[in-house]
C-alpha positions as CSV (number, residue, x, y, z in Angstrom):
1,X,-1.1,-21.0,-9.6
2,X,-2.0,-17.3,-9.9
3,X,-5.5,-17.7,-8.6
4,X,-4.2,-19.4,-5.5
5,X,-1.5,-16.7,-5.1
6,X,-4.1,-14.0,-5.3
7,X,-6.3,-15.9,-2.8
8,X,-3.3,-16.1,-0.4
9,X,-2.7,-12.4,-0.8
10,X,-6.5,-11.6,-0.3
11,X,-6.6,-13.6,3.0
12,X,-3.4,-11.9,4.3
13,X,-4.7,-8.5,3.3
14,X,-8.0,-9.0,5.1
15,X,-5.7,-9.1,8.2
16,X,-4.1,-5.8,7.1
17,X,-7.5,-4.3,6.5
18,X,-8.7,-5.4,9.9
19,X,-6.1,-3.3,11.6
20,X,-5.5,-0.2,9.4
21,X,-8.6,1.9,10.3
22,X,-8.4,0.9,14.0
23,X,-4.8,1.8,14.6
24,X,-5.2,5.5,15.2
25,X,-7.9,4.8,17.8
26,X,-5.9,1.9,19.3
27,X,-2.9,4.2,19.7
28,X,-5.0,7.0,21.1
29,X,-6.1,4.6,23.9
30,X,-2.5,4.6,25.0
31,X,-2.3,8.4,25.0
32,X,-0.8,8.9,21.5
33,X,-1.0,12.4,19.9
34,X,-1.7,13.0,16.2
35,X,2.0,13.3,15.5
36,X,2.7,10.0,17.4
37,X,0.0,8.3,15.3
38,X,1.7,9.6,12.2
39,X,5.0,8.2,13.5
40,X,3.3,4.8,14.0
41,X,2.4,4.8,10.3
42,X,5.9,6.0,9.5
43,X,7.7,3.2,11.4
44,X,5.8,0.6,9.3
45,X,6.9,2.3,6.2
46,X,10.5,2.7,7.3
47,X,10.7,-1.0,7.9
48,X,9.2,-1.6,4.5
49,X,11.6,0.9,2.9
50,X,14.7,-0.8,4.4
51,X,13.5,-4.3,3.5
52,X,11.6,-4.2,0.2
53,X,14.6,-3.7,-2.1
54,X,16.8,-6.3,-0.4
55,X,13.9,-8.8,-0.4
56,X,13.2,-8.2,-4.1
57,X,16.8,-8.6,-4.9
58,X,17.0,-11.7,-2.7
59,X,14.1,-13.2,-4.6
60,X,16.0,-12.7,-7.9
61,X,18.8,-14.7,-6.4
62,X,17.4,-17.5,-4.3
63,X,13.9,-17.6,-5.7
64,X,10.5,-16.1,-5.0
65,X,8.9,-18.8,-2.9
66,X,11.2,-18.8,0.2
67,X,11.2,-15.0,0.4
68,X,7.4,-14.8,0.0
69,X,6.8,-17.4,2.8
70,X,9.3,-15.8,5.1
71,X,7.5,-12.4,4.8
72,X,4.2,-14.0,5.5
73,X,5.5,-15.6,8.6
74,X,6.7,-12.2,9.8
75,X,3.2,-10.8,9.3
76,X,1.8,-13.4,11.6
77,X,4.4,-12.5,14.3
78,X,3.6,-8.8,14.0
79,X,-0.1,-9.1,14.3
80,X,0.2,-11.6,17.3
81,X,2.5,-9.1,19.0
82,X,0.1,-6.3,18.3
83,X,-2.8,-8.2,19.9
84,X,-0.7,-8.6,23.1
85,X,0.6,-5.0,23.2
86,X,0.5,-3.3,26.6
87,X,2.2,-0.1,25.6
88,X,2.9,2.3,22.7
89,X,6.4,0.8,22.4
90,X,5.0,-2.7,21.9
91,X,2.7,-1.3,19.2
92,X,5.7,0.3,17.5
93,X,7.7,-2.9,17.6
94,X,4.8,-5.0,16.3
95,X,4.3,-2.6,13.3
96,X,8.0,-2.7,12.6
97,X,7.9,-6.5,12.2
98,X,4.7,-6.2,10.1
99,X,6.4,-3.6,7.9
100,X,9.3,-6.0,7.1
101,X,6.7,-8.7,6.3
102,X,4.9,-6.4,3.9
103,X,7.8,-7.0,1.5
104,X,5.7,-10.0,0.3
105,X,3.7,-7.6,-1.9
106,X,6.7,-6.7,-4.1
107,X,7.6,-10.4,-4.3
108,X,4.0,-11.3,-5.3
109,X,4.2,-8.7,-8.0
110,X,7.5,-10.2,-9.2
111,X,5.8,-13.7,-9.3
112,X,3.0,-12.2,-11.5
113,X,5.6,-10.5,-13.7
114,X,7.4,-13.9,-14.1
115,X,4.1,-15.6,-15.0
116,X,2.4,-13.1,-17.4
117,X,3.3,-11.8,-20.9
118,X,4.0,-8.0,-21.2
119,X,0.7,-7.2,-22.9
120,X,-1.2,-8.7,-19.9
121,X,1.0,-7.2,-17.2
122,X,-1.3,-4.3,-16.2
123,X,-4.2,-6.7,-15.7
124,X,-2.0,-9.0,-13.7
125,X,-0.8,-6.1,-11.5
126,X,-4.4,-5.0,-11.2
127,X,-5.3,-8.4,-9.7
128,X,-2.9,-7.6,-6.8
129,X,-4.7,-4.3,-6.4
130,X,-8.0,-6.2,-6.5
131,X,-6.7,-8.3,-3.7
132,X,-6.0,-5.1,-1.8
133,X,-9.5,-4.0,-2.5
134,X,-11.1,-7.2,-1.2
135,X,-9.0,-7.0,1.9
136,X,-10.1,-3.4,2.4
137,X,-13.8,-4.5,1.9
138,X,-13.8,-7.4,4.3
139,X,-11.0,-6.4,6.7
140,X,-12.4,-3.0,7.9
141,X,-16.0,-4.4,8.0
142,X,-14.9,-7.4,10.2
143,X,-12.6,-5.1,12.2
144,X,-15.4,-2.6,12.8
145,X,-17.8,-5.3,13.9
146,X,-15.2,-6.9,16.2
147,X,-14.2,-3.6,17.8
148,X,-17.9,-2.8,18.4
149,X,-20.1,0.3,17.8
150,X,-19.6,1.7,21.3
151,X,-16.7,4.2,21.2
152,X,-16.5,4.2,25.0
153,X,-15.8,0.5,25.3
154,X,-13.9,-0.7,22.2
155,X,-12.2,-4.1,21.9
156,X,-9.0,-3.7,20.0
157,X,-7.4,-7.0,21.0
158,X,-9.9,-9.1,19.1
159,X,-9.3,-7.5,15.6
160,X,-5.6,-8.0,16.1
161,X,-6.0,-11.6,16.9
162,X,-8.3,-12.1,13.9
163,X,-5.6,-10.4,11.7
164,X,-3.0,-12.9,13.1
165,X,-5.3,-15.7,12.3
166,X,-6.0,-14.7,8.7
167,X,-2.3,-14.2,8.0
168,X,-1.6,-17.6,9.5
169,X,-4.2,-19.2,7.3
170,X,-2.7,-17.5,4.3
171,X,0.8,-18.7,5.2
172,X,-0.5,-22.3,5.5
173,X,-2.1,-22.1,2.1
174,X,1.0,-20.6,0.5
175,X,3.2,-23.4,2.0
176,X,1.3,-26.1,0.2
177,X,0.4,-24.3,-3.1
178,X,2.9,-21.6,-4.1
179,X,5.6,-22.9,-6.3
180,X,8.8,-21.3,-7.5
181,X,8.6,-19.1,-10.6
182,X,12.4,-18.5,-10.8
183,X,13.8,-22.0,-11.1
184,X,16.8,-20.6,-12.9
185,X,17.8,-18.2,-10.1
186,X,21.5,-18.4,-9.2
187,X,20.6,-19.4,-5.6
188,X,23.4,-17.4,-4.1
189,X,23.4,-14.8,-1.3
190,X,25.4,-12.2,-3.2
191,X,22.5,-9.8,-3.1
192,X,22.7,-9.5,0.7
193,X,25.0,-6.5,0.3
194,X,21.8,-4.5,-0.5
195,X,20.9,-4.7,3.2
196,X,23.7,-2.3,3.9
197,X,22.6,0.2,1.3
198,X,19.0,0.4,0.2
199,X,19.9,2.7,-2.6
200,X,22.5,0.3,-4.1
201,X,20.0,-1.0,-6.7
202,X,19.4,2.4,-8.3
203,X,22.5,2.2,-10.4
204,X,21.2,-1.0,-12.0
205,X,17.9,0.6,-13.2
206,X,17.2,2.6,-16.3
207,X,16.3,6.2,-16.3
208,X,12.7,5.4,-17.4
209,X,12.3,3.0,-14.5
210,X,13.8,5.5,-12.0
211,X,11.5,8.3,-13.2
212,X,8.4,6.1,-12.8
213,X,9.6,5.0,-9.4
214,X,10.1,8.7,-8.4
215,X,6.6,9.6,-9.5
216,X,5.2,6.6,-7.5
217,X,7.2,7.8,-4.5
218,X,5.5,11.2,-4.6
219,X,2.1,9.7,-5.1
220,X,2.6,7.5,-2.0
221,X,3.9,10.5,0.0
222,X,0.6,12.3,-0.7
223,X,-1.8,9.4,-0.4
224,X,-0.3,8.2,2.8
225,X,-1.3,11.5,4.5
226,X,-4.9,10.9,3.3
227,X,-4.8,7.3,4.5
228,X,-3.3,7.9,7.9
229,X,-5.1,11.2,8.7
230,X,-8.5,10.1,7.4
231,X,-9.8,8.8,10.8
232,X,-8.8,12.0,12.5
233,X,-10.1,14.2,9.6
234,X,-13.4,12.4,9.5
235,X,-13.8,12.6,13.3
236,X,-13.1,16.4,13.2
237,X,-15.3,17.0,10.2
238,X,-18.3,14.6,10.7
239,X,-17.8,13.3,14.2
240,X,-17.1,9.8,12.9
241,X,-15.6,7.0,15.1
242,X,-14.0,3.6,14.4
243,X,-17.3,2.1,13.3
244,X,-18.0,4.7,10.6
245,X,-14.4,4.8,9.5
246,X,-14.4,1.0,9.1
247,X,-17.5,1.3,6.9
248,X,-15.7,4.1,4.9
249,X,-12.7,1.9,4.3
250,X,-15.1,-0.9,3.1
251,X,-16.5,1.6,0.6
252,X,-13.0,2.4,-0.6
253,X,-12.1,-1.3,-0.9
254,X,-15.3,-1.9,-3.0
255,X,-14.2,0.8,-5.4
256,X,-10.7,-0.5,-5.7
257,X,-11.7,-4.2,-6.2
258,X,-14.2,-3.2,-8.9
259,X,-11.7,-1.0,-10.7
260,X,-8.6,-3.2,-10.4
261,X,-10.2,-6.6,-10.3
262,X,-12.8,-6.1,-13.1
263,X,-12.3,-2.8,-15.0
264,X,-8.5,-2.3,-15.3
265,X,-8.1,-4.7,-18.2
266,X,-10.8,-3.0,-20.4
267,X,-9.7,0.5,-19.3
268,X,-6.1,-0.3,-20.2
269,X,-7.1,-1.5,-23.6
270,X,-9.3,1.5,-24.1
271,X,-6.9,4.3,-22.9
272,X,-3.5,2.7,-22.6
273,X,-1.4,2.5,-19.5
274,X,0.1,5.9,-19.7
275,X,-3.2,7.8,-20.2
276,X,-4.8,5.8,-17.5
277,X,-2.0,6.7,-15.1
278,X,-2.5,10.4,-16.0
279,X,-6.2,10.2,-15.4
280,X,-5.6,8.5,-12.1
281,X,-3.3,11.2,-10.9
282,X,-5.9,13.9,-11.9
283,X,-8.6,12.1,-9.9
284,X,-6.4,11.8,-6.9
285,X,-5.4,15.4,-7.1
286,X,-9.0,16.6,-7.2
287,X,-10.1,14.2,-4.4
288,X,-7.3,15.4,-2.2
289,X,-7.5,19.1,-2.7
290,X,-11.3,19.3,-2.1
291,X,-10.9,18.7,1.7
292,X,-12.3,22.2,2.6
293,X,-15.5,21.4,0.8
294,X,-16.3,18.3,2.9
295,X,-19.0,19.4,5.3
296,X,-21.4,16.5,4.8
297,X,-21.4,12.7,4.2
298,X,-22.2,13.1,0.4
299,X,-19.3,15.4,-0.1
300,X,-17.1,13.0,1.8
301,X,-18.4,10.2,-0.4
302,X,-17.5,12.2,-3.5
303,X,-13.9,12.8,-2.2
304,X,-13.5,9.1,-1.4
305,X,-14.8,8.2,-4.9
306,X,-12.4,10.4,-6.7
307,X,-9.5,9.4,-4.5
308,X,-10.2,5.7,-4.6
309,X,-10.7,5.6,-8.4
310,X,-7.5,7.6,-8.8
311,X,-5.4,5.2,-6.7
312,X,-7.1,2.2,-8.4
313,X,-5.9,3.5,-11.8
314,X,-2.4,4.4,-10.7
315,X,-1.4,1.2,-8.9
316,X,-1.5,-1.4,-11.6
317,X,-0.5,0.9,-14.5
318,X,2.6,2.2,-12.9
319,X,3.6,-1.3,-11.7
320,X,3.1,-2.6,-15.2
321,X,5.2,0.2,-16.7
322,X,8.0,-0.4,-14.3
323,X,7.9,-4.1,-14.9
324,X,7.8,-3.7,-18.7
325,X,10.7,-1.3,-18.6
326,X,13.0,-3.6,-16.7
327,X,14.7,-6.8,-18.0
328,X,13.4,-10.2,-16.8
329,X,16.4,-10.7,-14.6
330,X,15.7,-7.5,-12.7
331,X,11.9,-7.9,-12.0
332,X,12.4,-8.5,-8.3
333,X,14.8,-5.7,-7.8
334,X,12.9,-3.2,-9.9
335,X,9.5,-3.9,-8.3
336,X,11.2,-4.2,-4.9
337,X,12.8,-0.8,-5.3
338,X,9.5,0.7,-6.4
339,X,8.0,-0.7,-3.1
340,X,10.9,0.5,-1.1
341,X,10.8,4.1,-2.4
342,X,7.0,4.1,-2.1
343,X,7.5,3.2,1.5
344,X,10.0,6.1,1.9
345,X,7.2,8.3,0.7
346,X,4.8,6.7,3.1
347,X,7.4,7.3,5.9
348,X,7.6,11.1,5.5
349,X,4.1,11.7,4.2
350,X,2.3,10.9,7.5
351,X,5.0,12.8,9.5
352,X,4.7,15.9,7.3
353,X,0.9,15.6,7.2
354,X,0.6,14.9,10.9
355,X,2.6,18.0,11.8
356,X,0.6,20.2,9.4
357,X,-2.7,18.7,10.7
358,X,-1.9,19.6,14.2
359,X,-0.1,22.9,13.7
360,X,-1.5,24.5,10.6
361,X,-5.1,23.2,10.3
362,X,-6.8,20.0,9.2
363,X,-7.2,21.1,5.6
364,X,-3.6,22.2,4.9
365,X,-2.1,18.7,4.4
366,X,-4.7,18.1,1.7
367,X,-4.2,21.4,-0.1
368,X,-0.4,21.0,-0.2
369,X,-0.8,17.3,-1.3
370,X,-3.0,18.3,-4.2
371,X,-0.6,21.0,-5.3
372,X,2.3,18.5,-5.1
373,X,0.5,15.9,-7.2
374,X,-0.3,18.5,-9.8
375,X,3.4,19.6,-9.9
376,X,4.6,16.0,-10.2
377,X,2.2,15.3,-13.1
378,X,3.6,18.4,-14.9
379,X,7.3,17.6,-14.2
380,X,6.9,13.9,-14.9
381,X,4.8,14.3,-18.1
382,X,7.6,13.2,-20.4
383,X,8.4,10.2,-18.3
384,X,4.8,9.1,-18.4
385,X,4.3,10.2,-22.1
386,X,7.8,9.9,-23.6
387,X,6.5,10.8,-27.1
388,X,4.4,13.7,-26.1
389,X,5.1,17.3,-25.1
390,X,3.1,19.7,-22.9
């Protein structure tokens, strides 16, 4: 079933990749400022933050399949609404629905955790990252072609409709193929109390899991600035538009799918999950902090290479470490909480970065982000390497 699950996620994430690099330009066409664009990214993450932990806990109780299918249906609704948006408010509401639907990624990780032995967990989590990578290769490429190369006459409706179509196809495939991996789930709704308090699950998790989740939250706080501000940064630095940004995201996706879909298994066996996580954080730090050096396309390519390889190493290794540190009965809630707190980081990261970008200079969010990553690596060293000392 795992190949079909990954195919379903790939098809759905093509829709995500279709929209992601175009959203800042789409919002700008409605008069959005850089801070408003950051808020648009934040509202997606707020919805994800509020929903990921309850959805993960719910999947522990009633099973993975119904929660997974429900999330995919919400994605279809969100993209369809986005295609028909006639105001900034409509775009915000569409992204809120899509943010709730993004809880499917945590559930998909829980399905993989249910279906793989611990020693193969990083490779399994890497396949989810590989699915992200394929989505980021094909999605932005298709989106860039659909929006057109003319920045004066872009077509933003067609990419949104295509995103709705790909998510609908993924939902149809999942309905017929995805089976339940938690047949022994209690099938009760007791976990719904988590909707009232997204932090309620923290008391159930070990210190090791909480430390890894906190590190992941900071990483997402920093990377979300890069992701959301990249179209604006590249436009300011190199005069890029939606077409060039789409191609850049395709390059990022190519790196991620190669790293996570092919190389993560051998790299994990060679270095171990903890060393690979450390190396990924170093790469991301350097790629982020070198913003002021980017004055040409080759320098932008180097920054993208370091950043993308860093993210590709971090994602599956930290997901695997969280999964291996939690008992089998808490896979959904542990991975859901990781997604939820990561979403919290992605909520405040773009807001903070957007404010700095507009008020302090386009390099400042990246400088501060690099410093924060380096500090997190130092403070979290013992959580990542419990048997080592600085």
